[in-house]
N, C-alpha and C positions, 0 to 999 in steps of 0.2 A: 273844723278839725283843728285841734291844738297844734301849734308849731313845735316841732321836735328840735331840741338844741343839745349840744354837748357841753358839759361843764365839769369842773373838778371840785370835789368836796373833801373835807377832812373829817375823820371820825376816830374815836378812841375805842379800843376793844382789848380785852384781856385774852391772852393766848399762851398756852404752855408750850415752851420750846426747849428741847433737850440740848444742853450744851455739848460741844464736840467731845469733851473729856468724859462726860457721863455716858454719851452714846458709845464711846470706846469701851468703857467699863462694862456696860451691859452686853456688848458684843463678845467680849472676852469671857464673860460668865456663861454665855449661851453656847459658844462653839466647843466642839470636842477637842481633845488634846492635840490631835494631828493638825487640825486647822489652826489651833492656837500657836503651834510652832511656826506656821506660815506667817501669821500676824506679827509674831515677835521678830522674825527675820526681816519683814518689811520695815518694822520700826528701827531695827539695827541699821538698815541701809539709809533711812531718812534722818536719823538722829545721830550725828557724829559723836556726841558725848556719851552715848551708850556703848557698852562693849560686853561681850559674853565671856564669862569666867571659864578658864580651862578646867576640865574635870578634875585633874589631879593637883590643882592648886591648893596650897595650904593656907595662904594668906589672902583673904578675899579683898583686902584693901591695900594691896602692895603698891607703894609709891614708885613711879617710874624713875629711872636713873637721873633724868634731868630735873631733879627736885630743886627748887630755889632754896637759897640760904635762909637763915632765920630772920635776918633783917628784912629781906624782900617778902617773906611770908607774913610778916606783921603788917604789911601794907595792903593785904588783900581786903577787899571790901567786906564789911562786917556781915551783911546779909548773906553773901556767898559763903563766907566762912561758917556761918551757922548752918547753912544748907548742907555743906559737906559733913559737918559733925552729925547732923540728923541722919544723913545717908549712911554714915559709918555705923551709927547705932542700928539703923534699919538693916544694914548688911549683916551685922553680928546676929541679929534675930533670925535672919534667913539662913545664916550658916548653921545654926542649931536645927532649924526646920528641915533643911535639905540633907543634913547629916544622916538622918534615919534611912532615907532611901539609898544614900551612897554606901552606908555600911552594910545594907542588905545585899547589894550586888553591885558590881562595877561592869561597865561596858567597855571592853578593851578593843584594841585594834584587830585582834584575832577574831573577836566576835563580829565585828563589822565586816571583815573579809568573808567569814562563813555566811553571813546574811546575804552579802552581795552575790556570792557563788550560788546560793539557793535561788535568789531572784533571777540570775542569769540562766539557771537550769530549767526554769519554767517553760513549758512548751505551749504553743498556741494550737488548740484543737482544730481539726479540719472541719470546715463548714459544709452544710448540705450542698450549697452551690458548687463549691470546689470539688466535692465528691462526685457530683453528677457531671460536671464539665470534663473531668478526667475520663469518665466512661464514654462521654460523647466523642471525645477526641480519639478514643480507642475503638470506636464503632465502625471504622473503615469508611467514613464519609468525606475524607479529604479530597477525593476526586470529584465529589458532587457538591459544589459550593452552595446550591440552593437548599439542599437537605440540611447542610450544616447551619445555614442561617435560620431555617425553621426550627431546628433543634435548639439553637441558642435562644430564640424567642420563647420557646416553650419553657426552657429551664428558667429563663428570667421571669416567667409568670408563675412559678411555683413558690409558695410561701414557706415559712420556716417549719410548718407542720407537714409539708410534703404534698399539699393539695394544689392543683392547678386553679388559679383564681380568675383567669380570663377565658371566655368561651372561644371555641375553635372558630366560630363565625366571625367574631371580632378580630381575631388574629388574621384570618383570611382577608377580610375587608380592608384592614389597615395596612396590610403588606402587599396585597395583590397576588399572593400565592393561592393556588387552587385548594379548595377545602379538602379534596381527596388526599393531597400531599400532606396537609397539616394533620389529618387523621392518621395517615400512615406513620408519620414521625412520632405522633403521640403514642401509638402502639409500641414503637421502639423504645421510647422513654419509659413507658410503663413496665418494660422488662428489666430496667436498671435496678440496682440495689440502692436503697432499701426496698424491700418488697412492698408494693402498694403506692409507691411514689407516682405522682402525676394523675392520681384519681381526682375526679371532680366533686365527689361527695363521699360520705361515709360508706354508703352501700357499695359503690364501685371499689373503694379502698379495700373493704373486707372481701369482696368477691375476687379481687386480684390476688389476694393472699391465699384464699381457698383454692383458686385455680393453680397457683404455683405448688400447692401441697397436693394437688390431684383430688381435691374434695369439693369441686364446684357443683357436682351433681348429687352430693350427699344431702342428708337431712339438714345439716348446718347451712348448706348452700341455699336450700329452699327457704329456710327461715329468714336468712339475710335478704334474699331476693324478694320475698313476698310478705314477710311479717316482722320487719325490723322495728316498727313502732310498737307492736305488741310485746316484742322481746325487751324493749327498753323499760316497759312497765311490769315485766315479769309475769305476764299473763300466759303461763304455760298451758293451762287447761284449754284456753281459747285457741292457742296455736295447735295443740294436740288434736282438737276436734277438726280444725281446718286442714291439717295435713294427714289426718287419720292415723295418728301415731299416739302411743301412750304418753302421758305427761312425764313419766320417768325418762323416756327416750328424748323427749324435748328438752328436759332439764340437762341431760348429758350433753346434748348438742349445744345448749346455751353455755355450758361450762367450757366446751371446746372453743366456741366463738369468743369467749372472754379472754382466751390466751392470745388472740390476734391483737395487732397494734393499731389502734384507731388513729394514731398520729405517726406516720412513718418517719417523719423528720425529727422526732423527739430525741433520738440518740445523738443528733448533731447540733442540738440546741446549745449554744454557747452561753452558759450561765456563769457570769463573772462572779468569782468568789469575793465576798465582802469581808475584809479584815477589820477587826475591831481591836482597840487597845483599851483594856480596862483602866479606868482612872482611880477606882476604889478597890482595895484588896481587903477582904474579910478573912481572918484566920482565927482558928480556935487556939487559945493559949491558956493553959491551966484551968480548963473548964469554962472559960469566958471567951466571947467573941470580941476581937479587937479590930479596929478600922484603921488602915493606913492608906495614904495616897501614893499613887505611882508618880513620884516627882522626877524620876529619871529622865523622862521625855521632855521636861520643861526646862529650857535654857535658863541658867541663873545669870541675871544681868547685874551690872554695876555701872556707876558713873566713872569714867576715866579720869584719873588724877592729872592727866596731861592738861586738861582744860583748867584745872586750878592753877597750874603754872602760867597759862596764858592770862588768867585773870590777875595774877600777881605781877605780871610783866608790865612795867610802866609804859612801854612802847605800844602796847595793845590799844587800839583805838576804842572810843566809846561805843561805836556801832558794833564792833566785834564782841565787846563785853556784853552788850545788851542781847545780842544773838545767842551767845553762850548761856547767859542767864535764862533765856526763854527755853532753850533746849534742855537745860538741866532740870527745870521745873517739869517739862513734859516727860523726861525720863523718870523723874521721881514719882510722878503720878502713875506711869506705866508699871513700875515696880510694885507700888502699893496696890494697883488694880489686880495684878497677878496674885499677890498675897491674899487679898480679900476674896478673890475667886476661889482659891484653894481652901481658905477657911470656911467659906459658905458651903462648898461641896462636902467638906469634912463634917460639918455640923449636921447637915441633912442626912448624910450616910449613917452617922451614929444614931440618929433618931429612927431611921429605917430599920437598922439592926436591932434596936431596942424593941421595936414593935413586932418585928418578924423573927424573933428568936426561935419560936416554935417551928417556923418554916425551915430554918437552918438545921434544926434538930431532926425533924420528921418528914419534911418534904411538902409538896404542893397541897396535900390534904389539910395542912395546918396553916395555910397562908391566910392571914387576917386581912379584912378589908381596911383600906387606908386611903385617905384623901389628902390632897396637897394643902387644903385649908387647915387640916389637923396639924400637919407638920409646921405650917407657917405660924399657927397660933402658939405652938410650943416654943418656937425659936424667936418669936417677936418680929418676923419679917413678913413681907407681902406675899400673897399666894403666887403672883406672877414671877417673883424672884425664885421661888421653888421650881416653877415650871421651866424657867430659863436654866436653872442650875442642873436639872436632871435631863435636859434635852440632849439626846444623842450621847449620853454618858453610860458607861457600862461598869458593872460591879462584879468582881470575881469573888465567888463564895465557894465553900466546900461542896455546895450543891450544883455548881456550874457557874458560868458567866451569864449574867442577865442584864438586859436594859434596865436602867434604874426606874423607868416608867412601869416596868412589870410589877413592881411592888405596890403600885397605887391602883386599887380596884374597888368598885362598889361591892356591897355584900348583902347578905340576908341574915335575919335574926332567927335562930333556931327556937324550938319549943322550950328549951331550957334557958333561953336568953343569950346564948352565945352568938357572936357575929361571925359569919362565914363568908369568905370571898367568893365572887362569881367564878373565879378560876377553879376553886374547889368544887363547885357544882359541875363545871365542865369536865373536870377530871373524873368525877363520879359517874357522869354520863358515859364517858369513854370506857370506864371499867365495867359498867353494866352491859354495854353493847358487846364488849370483848368476851364477857362471860355468859352471854345468853345462848340458848339453843337455836341453831340456825333454822331448824324446822318450825320453831315457835318463838320468833323474836319478840322483844318487849315493846309494847306500845308506849306512847308518851304518858298516858295515864298510869300505866303500871309503874313507870319510873317515878312518877309523882308519889305513888303509894309507897314504894320501897324507900324513897328518901324521907317520906313522912315517918315511916316506922323507925328510921335512924335518927329522927329528931330534927329533920330539916324540912320546913314547909316551903314548897316552891309551887307556883302556879303552872298548869299544864302548858299555857302559851309561852311561859319562860323556858320550859324544857324544849319546846319546839323551836324557839328562837335560837337557843344555844346549840341544839342539834344541827340546825341549818348552818350556823357559823362554823361548826366542826366538820361540815360536809358529810354528815351521816344521813343516809337515806331513811325515809319513813319505814315503819315496821313491815308493811306489806311488800315493799321493794327489797327488804333485806331477807325475806323468807327464802329458804332453800329447801328442796325436797330431801 
């Protein structure tokens, strides 16, 4: 057996490594404007040479009062002097760039106060657990500690939909309480609001609601208790034969059952509202669509002239000057990265508007298929750059506010050679289903034939795929008497 030894070896290899500045630039391109604000604030805290311009400032490169005299200013190192001149030029360019958004609207202190008042006025909705605990505390169990403990355990085992997820046997074995006491407390919990809470499955949930309505022994109760699976597949004739009732009566009972709530906890589900801030605003002006960027939310940065004073001061040590020089270069790159980000988003948004002008005029039925590679080719940039630029970005249009990815969809070629987006096909499916006869719903093949007559050739499996994505049931399950 060969002897195993440890040794060190050297080898050369080529590896692509992103520089920190390039990584920062890519990150700024990808994040939405609200996250960009956080990144900029972090940079302001870490880089003392950076400062944010006051909104109502008129001179973007105003020199601070402790400006050195002319003789001292001439002693400033040449490279730093050139950097400040370059920054002044860059700042003038940004002045014109940001002036558009400032002239459009201004964010005053009164606006900020109103916004804060609105945020402070938002209420936190009551959760299902809170709602049930209040009822448990009002149930008169304070004198019986054991019942209160069992009740709390049961409520803790109820999920957001209102169903009990732990078996009574498990609760009894894990706590030592008698199974009879657990069953008795569950019966009490099932009398709480909302109706149907504490059920262990869908059948029990629906039966609890029917019992509260006094319809437990009705035809609806029999169907839920004995034929729930057949009801789910709309087999009304089979149910009618089993319960010895006409199919019409079964259908009426099914319609009544459909008014019950399969998820009692749904009204208490806390769905947090997601707020989006459009970065691109599309407006119609003199018959043409124009694209502007929402620059109000992006802080306008500049390099503080105070550090030029320090560089001109003869008493400033070499180490301090070197530190300031490094921070100035980092700040300059940050400002350029923000400008490049805005320019890239603007160019992409303009191309989207050029392609999707029919959509802006007529709606989703005229949405054209578009790929990121197509935009990248027109702008001479990489496809991944387009992907980063549109990630989590929103565009406000006369048709509403859309995620910029919404406009990038594959498509189909119609019989006359036109390209149609898959969102257009989905919209057509929804319109066909909404307009069909409930007693004779359209099959997937019938939809294919209708779209073919309109000049759009689509495979039946494609219709089925999009129908499932739209959560539309098959034709035999959409049929109503």
